C-alpha positions in Angstrom: 108.2 111.5 103.0 105.4 111.6 105.4 101.7 110.8 103.5 99.9 114.3 103.4 96.8 114.9 105.5 94.0 115.2 103.9 90.3 116.2 105.0 88.3 113.5 103.8 84.6 113.4 104.5 84.0 110.1 103.0 85.9 107.4 101.9 84.0 104.7 99.3 85.7 101.3 99.0 85.3 98.9 95.9 84.8 95.0 96.0 87.2 92.3 94.9 90.1 93.7 97.2 93.4 92.8 95.6 92.1 90.5 92.8 90.9 90.8 89.4 88.5 89.0 88.0 88.1 88.6 84.1 84.6 87.9 83.4 83.2 86.3 80.5 84.4 87.6 77.0 87.8 88.6 78.6 89.6 85.1 78.1 91.3 86.6 75.3 93.1 89.4 77.7 93.7 86.8 80.1 95.6 85.2 77.1 97.8 88.3 76.4 98.7 88.3 80.5 99.9 84.9 79.8 101.8 85.7 77.0 103.3 88.7 78.4 101.8 91.0 76.2 99.4 92.7 78.2 101.3 94.6 80.9 98.5 97.3 82.0 94.7 97.1 82.8 91.9 99.7 83.0 89.2 99.7 85.2 86.6 101.9 85.8 86.9 104.7 88.7 83.7 104.3 90.7 81.9 106.4 93.5 83.3 109.9 91.5 80.4 111.9 92.3 80.4 115.3 92.0 83.9 115.6 90.5 83.4 114.9 86.9 85.6 117.3 85.6 88.4 117.4 88.8 91.7 115.4 87.9 92.3 113.0 90.9 95.1 113.1 92.6 96.7 109.6 93.2 99.0 108.5 96.1 98.9 107.3 99.7 97.0 110.2 102.5 95.6 110.2 105.5 92.1 110.7 105.8 90.4 112.5 108.4 88.5 110.6 111.2 86.9 111.5 113.8 87.9 110.8 117.7 86.4 111.6 120.5 84.6 114.5 119.2 88.1 115.4 117.6 89.6 115.6 114.2 93.1 113.7 113.6 95.0 111.6 110.8 93.4 108.2 110.4 95.5 105.2 108.9 97.5 106.1 106.0 95.3 105.1 102.4 96.1 104.6 99.1 94.1 105.9 96.4 92.6 108.7 94.5 91.3 112.0 96.3 89.9 115.2 95.3 92.2 118.5 95.3 89.8 120.1 97.7 90.4 117.0 100.0 86.9 116.7 100.7 86.3 113.0 98.7 88.2 110.1 98.2 88.0 106.4 96.8 90.2 103.8 98.1 92.4 101.8 95.6 90.6 98.6 95.0 93.9 97.0 93.7 96.9 98.6 96.4 99.2 100.6 95.3 102.8 100.2 93.8 104.2 96.9 95.4 101.1 95.2 95.7 100.5 92.1 94.6 97.3 91.0 92.5 96.0 87.4 91.4 94.0 86.8 88.8 90.6 85.0 88.5 89.6 83.6 85.6 86.9 80.8 84.2 88.9 77.5 84.7 87.5 74.0 85.6 89.4 71.4 87.9 89.4 68.3 86.1 90.8 66.1 89.3 89.8 66.9 93.2 90.7 65.3 96.5 93.1 67.4 97.6 92.6 69.8 100.8 95.0 72.2 99.5 94.8 72.0 96.0 98.1 70.0 95.3 98.2 67.7 92.4 94.9 69.1 91.0 95.1 69.6 86.9 93.0 72.8 85.7 91.9 73.8 82.7 91.5 77.6 81.7 89.4 78.8 79.2 91.8 81.5 77.9 94.2 79.2 76.8 92.8 75.8 76.5 89.0 76.9 75.0 88.2 73.8 73.1 88.8 71.4 76.3 85.9 69.2 76.5 84.3 70.5 79.8 81.6 72.6 81.6 83.2 75.8 82.1 83.5 77.3 86.2 83.0 81.1 86.1 85.8 83.4 87.5 84.2 84.5 90.1 84.1 81.4 91.8 88.1 80.6 91.4 90.1 79.6 94.4 92.9 81.2 95.2 95.2 78.5 94.9 93.7 77.7 91.2 95.3 81.0 89.9 98.2 80.9 87.8 98.6 84.4 87.3 99.8 86.8 89.9 101.0 90.6 89.0 102.9 92.8 91.0 101.9 96.3 90.8 104.3 98.9 89.1 102.5 102.1 88.9 98.9 103.2 89.4 97.6 106.7 87.8 93.9 108.2 87.3 92.7 109.4 83.9 90.0 109.7 81.6 89.5 106.5 79.2 90.0 108.4 75.8 93.8 109.9 77.4 95.1 106.4 76.0 98.0 106.6 73.8 98.9 104.4 71.2 102.0 102.9 73.7 99.3 102.5 76.3 97.2 100.5 74.0 100.0 98.2 73.1 100.6 97.6 77.0 97.1 96.7 76.7 97.6 93.8 74.6 96.3 95.4 71.2 98.2 94.9 67.9 97.8 97.3 65.3 96.5 95.4 62.0 97.8 98.6 59.6 100.2 97.1 57.1 101.9 101.0 56.2 104.7 101.9 58.8 103.1 105.8 59.1 102.9 106.8 62.6 99.8 108.4 62.6 97.8 105.6 61.0 99.5 103.0 63.4 98.2 105.3 66.1 94.9 105.7 64.9 94.6 102.0 64.3 96.0 101.3 67.7 93.2 103.0 69.6 90.7 102.3 67.0 90.9 98.6 68.3 91.4 99.6 71.8 87.8 101.1 71.8 86.5 98.7 70.1 87.8 96.1 72.7 86.6 98.5 75.7 83.0 98.7 74.0 82.5 95.5 73.6 82.9 94.5 77.4 81.7 97.8 78.8 79.3 99.7 77.2 76.5 97.9 77.9 77.1 98.7 81.5 77.2 102.3 80.5 81.1 102.8 80.8 81.6 102.5 76.8 84.0 104.7 75.0 82.0 108.3 74.0 81.2 107.9 78.0 84.6 108.7 78.7 84.7 107.7 82.5 87.6 108.2 84.5 89.7 104.7 85.5 92.2 103.5 87.2 95.2 102.6 85.2 97.3 99.7 86.5 100.5 99.1 85.3 102.1 95.5 86.6 104.2 92.9 85.9 103.9 89.4 85.8 105.9 87.1 88.9 105.8 83.7 89.3 102.5 82.5 91.0 102.9 80.9 94.8 100.1 78.7 93.9 101.4 77.3 90.4 98.9 74.8 89.6 99.2 72.1 86.9 98.0 73.0 83.9 95.7 70.5 81.4 97.3 71.8 78.6 100.1 74.2 77.5 100.7 77.1 79.2 101.5 79.4 76.4 99.2 79.5 73.8 99.8 80.0 69.9 100.7 82.9 68.6 97.1 83.2 66.3 94.0 83.8 67.6 95.2 87.8 68.5 92.7 90.2 68.5 
């Protein structure tokens, strides 16, 4: 199927193309990925100015470009665009079938190799008590990443549209002991709201702001780098949120 032609006046792009960075405070979410509990992530959709009440469309499209004074379709882009075709945002994570590598807080315990072979890495998400000074996730080199994710689907929605099943896909586990459906759903959403606010509220994107978010579904694949860990890769079951 041919990608639609969209008359786009301006395309906004975001940084960290095809990477996901786990900032300080997100280590537990990384451990959920290692365990296989987390198969979905939500990231702020930025630069959606003037279209707060418009549901974005998501997919591959051809932005209109001007060449020699004439309008013509540009190269295909995966992202979100307004239904009127006047505004679009390029997905910073790519689309289905693409791969992401995860940057996380770490420490290189031995060095001396140009390509990373033989280096031993400690990861704060699963080895929080390692006696070391941690290196921030933004400084993680590609070879040190242990998590490679394949994107399964991408959509855009309001944050508060998240359902109970999506909360579980985000790694949240209900602490409600009574097997009542409504109570279970409310418990999951409440816990996810608290988790989201702990990471995003101070940045102006709290739950009550109900921002537009990228919803990225993924599965973990074997990392091409496969660095050696200083400890067991899979954490114990305790310590969940």
